[in-house]
Backbone bond lengths (Angstrom), bond angles and torsions (degrees), N, CA, C in turn:
res aa  C-N    CA-C-N  psi(-1)  N-CA   C-N-CA  omega(-1)  CA-C   N-CA-C  phi
1 R - - - 1.454 - - 1.517 112.40 -
2 T 1.348 116.54 8.08 1.459 120.58 179.72 1.533 107.47 -121.89
3 P 1.326 117.31 93.36 1.463 120.67 -175.12 1.536 113.99 -59.50
4 A 1.301 118.51 -19.68 1.467 120.65 178.82 1.529 111.71 -69.57
5 I 1.326 117.25 -16.84 1.472 119.93 179.44 1.519 108.63 -81.83
6 W 1.316 114.51 110.21 1.462 123.38 -176.57 1.527 110.85 -104.46
7 E 1.330 115.98 -26.94 1.462 122.17 -174.87 1.521 109.09 -131.86
8 V 1.332 115.58 136.91 1.461 121.82 178.10 1.524 108.00 -120.00
9 I 1.333 115.90 135.90 1.460 121.10 178.93 1.522 108.57 -115.21
10 L 1.337 116.36 123.74 1.456 121.45 172.85 1.527 106.38 -95.01
11 T 1.319 116.24 113.89 1.461 121.50 -176.46 1.521 107.95 -157.15
12 G 1.298 116.22 -172.15 1.460 119.22 178.68 1.514 109.36 77.20
13 G 1.287 117.09 115.64 1.455 118.28 -167.33 1.511 106.06 73.32
14 E 1.290 117.01 -137.33 1.466 120.85 -179.35 1.521 108.40 -141.03
15 P 1.340 118.15 98.82 1.462 119.73 -175.13 1.518 114.43 -62.02
16 L 1.325 118.69 -26.74 1.458 118.98 -178.95 1.525 113.32 -82.85
17 L 1.326 116.96 4.80 1.465 119.14 170.35 1.524 111.60 -83.24
18 M 1.337 115.95 -8.28 1.465 118.31 173.27 1.525 107.94 -62.81
19 S 1.295 115.72 150.86 1.465 118.52 174.40 1.519 108.00 -65.30
20 P 1.326 117.42 154.88 1.467 118.77 176.08 1.535 112.04 -54.72
21 R 1.328 116.81 -37.43 1.472 120.39 179.13 1.521 111.58 -62.73
22 R 1.329 116.60 -44.45 1.471 120.97 179.14 1.526 110.54 -67.56
23 L 1.335 117.45 -42.25 1.459 121.11 177.88 1.525 109.93 -59.97
24 R 1.327 116.95 -42.71 1.465 120.73 177.99 1.522 110.75 -57.79
25 R 1.336 117.17 -44.50 1.470 120.47 -179.75 1.530 110.90 -62.77
26 V 1.317 116.97 -42.90 1.468 120.49 179.16 1.528 110.07 -62.24
27 M 1.320 116.57 -46.01 1.464 120.07 -178.66 1.532 111.02 -67.25
28 Q 1.323 117.99 -34.89 1.464 120.77 176.60 1.530 110.61 -64.95
29 E 1.322 116.50 -40.84 1.473 119.81 178.08 1.528 110.61 -63.98
30 L 1.332 117.02 -41.79 1.464 120.05 177.83 1.525 110.91 -65.06
31 A 1.326 116.90 -36.03 1.466 121.27 179.80 1.532 111.10 -62.90
32 R 1.313 117.24 -26.39 1.470 121.30 -178.47 1.527 113.02 -78.90
33 I 1.311 117.84 -10.79 1.468 121.15 -176.55 1.526 107.83 -94.41
34 D 1.324 116.25 105.95 1.464 121.30 -173.14 1.520 113.48 -58.27
35 H 1.317 118.53 -40.30 1.466 120.21 -173.60 1.528 113.04 -79.52
36 V 1.314 117.82 -12.91 1.469 120.38 173.59 1.517 107.42 -82.73
37 K 1.321 115.97 121.88 1.468 120.88 -177.93 1.526 112.91 -113.84
38 I 1.336 116.72 -22.89 1.462 122.24 -174.92 1.521 108.98 -126.41
39 V 1.339 116.36 135.64 1.465 121.93 172.34 1.524 106.31 -123.35
40 R 1.335 115.21 126.11 1.463 120.10 175.33 1.520 107.57 -113.50
41 I 1.315 115.65 132.89 1.460 121.15 176.88 1.521 107.09 -115.13
42 H 1.329 116.10 113.51 1.466 121.80 179.64 1.526 108.32 -95.50
43 T 1.336 116.16 128.36 1.458 119.83 -170.88 1.524 112.67 -150.76
44 R 1.321 115.50 149.59 1.460 122.10 167.40 1.527 110.66 -108.98
45 L 1.312 116.88 -5.82 1.461 120.14 -172.42 1.532 113.90 -54.68
46 P 1.344 119.99 -44.75 1.471 116.77 179.02 1.527 113.31 -59.43
47 A 1.330 117.45 -28.34 1.469 121.13 -178.33 1.524 113.11 -84.46
48 V 1.325 117.84 -25.83 1.467 119.37 -175.89 1.526 113.62 -108.36
49 E 1.322 117.58 -26.55 1.465 121.87 176.71 1.522 109.63 -142.65
50 P 1.322 116.84 66.14 1.467 119.11 -174.61 1.520 113.79 -58.41
51 E 1.324 117.59 -25.65 1.470 119.97 179.82 1.526 112.13 -66.63
52 R 1.322 117.84 -16.12 1.470 120.79 178.37 1.526 112.37 -82.29
53 I 1.332 116.77 -7.28 1.463 119.94 176.73 1.528 107.41 -87.33
54 T 1.319 114.01 83.27 1.461 121.34 -176.87 1.526 110.46 -93.48
55 A 1.317 116.05 165.27 1.464 120.71 176.52 1.521 110.34 -58.16
56 E 1.326 116.74 -38.22 1.467 120.34 179.62 1.524 110.91 -64.52
57 L 1.325 117.46 -44.79 1.464 120.66 179.57 1.528 110.45 -63.71
58 V 1.317 116.94 -45.42 1.465 120.75 -179.17 1.531 110.32 -60.76
59 R 1.307 116.69 -40.02 1.473 121.21 179.51 1.528 110.98 -59.08
60 E 1.323 116.95 -34.23 1.465 121.05 -175.76 1.525 113.39 -82.64
61 L 1.318 118.18 -0.76 1.460 120.96 176.91 1.521 112.22 -72.35
62 K 1.297 117.25 -14.38 1.459 122.05 -175.17 1.513 111.78 -77.77
63 A 1.333 115.19 129.16 1.461 122.11 169.08 1.520 105.27 -115.21
64 S 1.298 117.38 110.14 1.460 122.47 -173.51 1.526 111.24 -51.17
65 G 1.327 115.01 127.55 1.458 120.36 178.11 1.516 114.89 81.66
66 K 1.304 117.66 2.13 1.469 121.74 -178.77 1.522 109.98 -116.46
67 A 1.313 116.02 152.11 1.461 121.36 171.01 1.523 106.81 -88.59
68 T 1.323 116.55 121.91 1.461 121.36 -179.84 1.520 108.87 -109.57
69 Y 1.327 115.57 127.76 1.459 123.31 176.49 1.518 108.04 -115.56
70 V 1.324 116.79 140.55 1.457 122.08 175.03 1.522 106.92 -110.07
71 V 1.334 116.06 126.05 1.459 121.95 -178.09 1.526 108.26 -111.17
72 L 1.332 114.94 111.71 1.460 121.69 -179.74 1.520 110.30 -83.20
73 H 1.314 117.02 130.86 1.461 121.85 172.34 1.525 107.11 -90.43
74 A 1.316 116.55 110.39 1.468 122.01 178.40 1.520 108.23 -142.78
75 N 1.328 116.33 138.51 1.462 120.69 -174.38 1.520 114.69 -116.28
76 H 1.321 118.05 -11.17 1.459 120.17 -176.75 1.529 108.57 -151.11
77 A 1.334 116.22 145.25 1.470 120.61 -179.57 1.521 111.87 -59.31
78 R 1.339 117.75 -29.42 1.476 119.42 -179.17 1.524 112.55 -64.87
79 E 1.329 117.24 -18.85 1.465 119.74 176.88 1.530 111.34 -69.19
80 L 1.319 117.61 -22.00 1.460 121.77 -173.92 1.523 110.82 -87.93
81 T 1.310 114.93 65.07 1.466 122.70 178.80 1.527 109.38 -69.27
82 P 1.324 117.90 169.13 1.470 119.01 176.61 1.536 113.27 -55.85
83 K 1.316 118.14 -39.02 1.475 120.41 178.73 1.525 111.46 -66.82
84 V 1.318 116.76 -39.52 1.466 120.69 177.86 1.526 109.51 -65.61
85 R 1.318 116.07 -44.24 1.467 120.13 178.61 1.532 110.81 -60.32
86 A 1.314 117.49 -39.12 1.470 121.00 179.05 1.530 110.64 -66.86
87 A 1.325 116.99 -40.77 1.468 120.31 178.52 1.524 110.39 -62.92
88 C 1.326 116.51 -43.62 1.465 120.34 178.55 1.524 110.91 -66.33
89 A 1.319 117.01 -38.96 1.466 120.61 177.79 1.527 110.71 -61.27
90 A 1.321 117.39 -37.91 1.465 120.39 178.50 1.530 110.45 -61.60
91 I 1.315 116.60 -38.92 1.467 120.81 179.01 1.518 110.37 -68.71
92 V 1.325 116.72 -48.95 1.470 120.86 -178.85 1.528 110.72 -65.43
93 D 1.318 116.84 -42.88 1.465 120.47 -179.52 1.529 111.86 -62.78
94 A 1.327 117.15 -25.03 1.462 121.16 177.86 1.532 111.78 -81.56
95 G 1.340 116.29 -0.94 1.463 120.30 174.86 1.511 115.53 100.80
96 F 1.320 117.70 9.82 1.455 120.42 -179.56 1.520 110.00 -99.57
97 P 1.328 118.62 116.17 1.457 119.73 176.39 1.526 109.78 -62.75
98 M 1.334 114.96 143.81 1.463 119.41 177.30 1.520 110.10 -116.96
99 L 1.315 114.09 141.61 1.451 124.76 174.32 1.519 106.51 -122.55
100 S 1.342 116.87 170.29 1.463 118.34 176.38 1.519 110.35 -126.50
101 Q 1.294 113.20 156.96 1.456 123.07 173.42 1.515 106.43 -132.47
102 S 1.323 116.07 127.74 1.462 121.07 -179.17 1.513 109.02 -130.73
103 V 1.312 115.10 151.27 1.463 121.22 175.35 1.523 107.09 -109.76
104 L 1.316 115.57 131.66 1.454 121.33 176.84 1.527 107.91 -73.52
105 L 1.330 117.07 117.57 1.464 122.53 -174.14 1.526 110.55 -121.41
106 R 1.317 115.89 124.82 1.463 120.78 -179.43 1.522 110.71 -58.42
107 N 1.318 114.94 132.80 1.467 124.23 178.54 1.531 113.68 63.34
108 V 1.327 116.75 14.50 1.466 121.19 174.85 1.526 109.47 -118.45
109 N 1.330 115.64 -54.16 1.471 119.42 -176.57 1.525 112.58 -143.98
110 D 1.318 116.96 23.01 1.462 119.58 -173.03 1.524 114.82 -91.17
111 D 1.333 117.46 12.87 1.457 119.00 176.29 1.529 108.97 -112.19
112 P 1.326 117.24 152.11 1.470 120.22 -175.71 1.520 114.42 -56.85
113 G 1.318 118.96 -39.25 1.461 120.46 -178.94 1.517 112.62 -63.39
114 T 1.323 116.97 -42.24 1.466 121.11 179.52 1.521 110.77 -67.89
115 L 1.334 116.33 -41.80 1.464 119.70 177.52 1.528 111.01 -64.30
116 E 1.325 116.37 -41.85 1.460 119.83 178.37 1.532 110.70 -59.66
117 A 1.318 116.63 -45.08 1.469 120.24 179.30 1.527 110.59 -61.89
118 L 1.331 117.22 -41.96 1.470 121.31 178.67 1.519 110.54 -61.99
119 F 1.330 116.81 -50.88 1.459 119.93 -175.76 1.529 111.47 -65.32
120 R 1.328 117.10 -39.23 1.467 119.68 177.86 1.534 110.47 -65.65
121 A 1.328 116.90 -42.54 1.468 120.44 179.33 1.526 110.76 -62.90
122 L 1.325 117.19 -40.12 1.463 119.88 178.23 1.525 110.71 -61.94
123 V 1.333 116.76 -46.82 1.461 119.99 -179.04 1.527 110.60 -62.76
124 E 1.339 117.02 -38.70 1.469 119.84 175.91 1.527 110.96 -58.96
125 C 1.322 116.89 -29.87 1.474 122.17 178.90 1.533 112.19 -86.59
126 R 1.334 116.10 6.33 1.473 122.42 -177.35 1.523 111.95 66.72
127 I 1.326 114.87 34.51 1.465 121.86 177.87 1.522 106.97 -116.54
128 K 1.312 117.59 121.81 1.458 122.64 179.67 1.524 109.76 -81.02
129 P 1.345 118.12 119.08 1.469 118.84 172.77 1.533 108.66 -58.63
130 Y 1.318 116.23 125.10 1.461 121.34 -170.85 1.518 111.65 -117.02
131 Y 1.317 117.15 -59.29 1.463 121.38 -179.26 1.519 110.29 -116.17
132 L 1.315 115.65 139.81 1.463 122.28 165.70 1.518 105.25 -126.60
133 H 1.316 115.68 113.29 1.462 122.08 -175.22 1.518 111.21 -103.83
134 H 1.320 114.57 153.46 1.461 119.60 163.49 1.524 106.07 -84.24
135 G 1.319 116.67 153.74 1.463 120.54 -177.76 1.517 112.66 -62.33
136 D 1.316 114.86 149.16 1.463 121.10 174.89 1.520 109.84 -65.98
137 L 1.299 115.24 161.33 1.462 121.11 177.68 1.524 111.12 -87.93
138 A 1.310 116.98 34.83 1.463 121.79 -179.14 1.527 110.00 -70.57
139 P 1.333 117.02 140.73 1.467 119.91 178.17 1.526 111.29 -56.40
140 G 1.322 115.78 140.10 1.456 121.29 176.62 1.514 115.00 85.87
141 T 1.331 117.77 1.32 1.464 120.24 -178.24 1.526 112.55 -113.45
142 G 1.309 117.26 4.62 1.461 121.13 -175.85 1.519 113.56 -56.10
143 H 1.323 117.59 -33.38 1.462 120.31 -178.73 1.530 112.66 -67.72
144 F 1.331 118.19 -14.85 1.461 121.44 177.62 1.533 112.93 -95.05
145 R 1.326 117.05 -15.76 1.460 119.60 -174.03 1.522 112.37 -70.84
146 T 1.316 113.73 144.38 1.460 121.66 175.44 1.521 107.64 -114.63
147 S 1.308 116.38 163.68 1.466 119.53 177.85 1.527 109.57 -79.00
148 I 1.311 115.48 154.32 1.461 120.62 175.50 1.534 108.92 -59.32
149 A 1.329 116.20 -44.79 1.467 120.42 -179.57 1.529 111.03 -60.50
150 G 1.317 117.66 -40.23 1.461 120.97 178.60 1.515 111.91 -63.84
151 G 1.309 116.43 -42.33 1.467 120.41 177.62 1.515 111.85 -64.49
152 Q 1.330 115.97 -42.53 1.461 119.90 178.38 1.528 110.79 -63.76
153 S 1.309 116.13 -39.91 1.462 120.54 179.15 1.534 110.85 -63.61
154 A 1.319 116.72 -44.24 1.468 120.49 178.92 1.523 110.41 -60.67
155 M 1.325 117.27 -44.00 1.467 120.17 -179.86 1.525 111.19 -66.64
156 R 1.328 117.50 -40.25 1.472 119.92 177.63 1.523 110.69 -59.90
157 S 1.311 116.99 -39.39 1.461 120.08 -177.90 1.530 112.31 -68.28
158 L 1.334 116.95 -19.20 1.464 120.23 178.92 1.527 112.56 -84.58
159 R 1.322 117.32 -17.04 1.465 120.31 178.29 1.520 108.05 -62.06
160 G 1.301 115.91 128.89 1.449 120.68 -178.26 1.520 113.44 90.55
161 R 1.342 117.41 -19.14 1.470 121.15 176.93 1.517 111.27 -93.89
162 L 1.321 115.71 -24.21 1.458 121.84 -178.02 1.515 109.68 -125.84
163 S 1.303 117.40 144.36 1.452 119.92 173.56 1.521 108.92 -70.44
164 G 1.305 116.44 167.16 1.456 121.05 -179.63 1.517 112.95 -60.07
165 I 1.319 117.63 -31.52 1.466 120.05 -179.33 1.517 111.58 -66.71
166 A 1.331 117.15 -22.14 1.461 120.64 -176.71 1.525 112.62 -100.10
167 Q 1.325 117.90 11.35 1.459 120.25 -179.05 1.523 110.48 -115.97
168 P 1.314 117.27 131.37 1.463 119.97 176.72 1.525 110.80 -78.10
169 T 1.322 114.65 166.83 1.461 119.53 174.52 1.505 109.28 -88.11
């Protein structure tokens, strides 16, 4: 009932833990809303339980008449195991563009070499690096946070080392 809503994001928790039947119902409801044109599904499931990315689940990602994007949450190239790559390939091969969302984590992926490896690995998987976030200010996560200046410095150092397709916004 709000025509200004053009894009819907399924996130928070893990939307792909819904049963395929429930996911189908959600996507069918979104398909009925004329002014919604884009559906984004943000997920870590392919990276943490790739075996749950079944043909049935992938089939239910479709919202008729809508462009559906799947956004993988991945923070390090080591997460992209052969099984994860196969799960992502199943999504892309079914016609769903994939993007990535990563969190800059101190002593995990906050150096240019690690970020470069992550972004290159994502592109090899046909996943466009999309977001690179600084960590939330959630209690108990301070040891993972990086400075804004440090993140900006890491991204500046990647300019010229990576093509535009391998750089997040």
